[in-house]
Structure formats: structure tokens, C-alpha cells
N, C-alpha and C positions, 0 to 999 in steps of 0.2 A: 484556179483549177487544181484539184487535189493531185498529189504525186501518185503515179501509178506504181503499184507493187509488182515486182517480178518474182514469180515462184519458180522453184526448181522443178524439173520433170519428176513425176512419180516413178520410183524405181522398184518399190515393193508394196504389196497390199496384203493385209492380214485378214483372213476370214475366220470369224469365231462361230463356227457352226454347232459347237457342243456346249456353249455357255461357260467355257473355262475363263475367258477374259471379262465378259459382261454377263451378269446374271439376267438373261433374257426371259427366264421363266416368270419373274415378277412382272416384267413389262407386258408379256402376253396375258397373264392373269388379269392385270389392270385393264387392258384393252377389251378382253372378253367381258369383264364385269360392266364396263361402260356400255358395251353393245347390248348386254342382257337387260340393263336398266332401261334402255330405250324401248325394249319390248315388254316392259312391265315386270321383269324378274328382279326381285329386291336384293338377292344375294347370290353370288357365285361361291358356293360353299367350299371349304377346304377339302371335304370328302370328294366332291366332284372334281376339283382341281387335281387331287391325287389320282383319281380314277382315270383321267384323260392324259395324265403326264406320260410322255413317251410314245403316245399313239401317233399314227400317221394323221396328218391334218384332217383329211376328209372323215376318217373314222371318229376322231375326237369331236369334230363339229357335230356329227350325227348323234353321238352320245349326249352331248350337251343339249341339243335340241330335244332329244327323247326324254331327258330327265328334268327339263325345265318347262 
């Protein structure tokens, strides 16, 4: 039987909501590109990425739908 690992309790949590620690913009762009390909859109253009950058999620989604 494998030896059980005991972890210390979590004392701190860091939330990176502005992309300072992890460049989440690239991750979101890749995820959106994958979804668009499923619906027949061949490219999530840099121009469209720049257009929706910084928008609230619902508004950005609507812009992407309208332009693709």
C-alpha cells in the first residue's frame, strides 16, 4: 500500500485577476479559437481579439458572435 502524503493546511491563496502573474489573455484566446472552430469559424483574428480585449464577458461574447 502506498505511503500517504500529509499536506499542511493552506494558509494563503493568490488570485491573479488582472493577468499579472499568468498571461491568461493567451489562454482565453486559444479557448475562444477552439470554440469558434467547432462552429466553422476558421480564424479568431488578432483584430477581433484586440476589439474584445477588456470588455465585460457578455459584451465580448456578443461582439464575437456578431462578427463571426
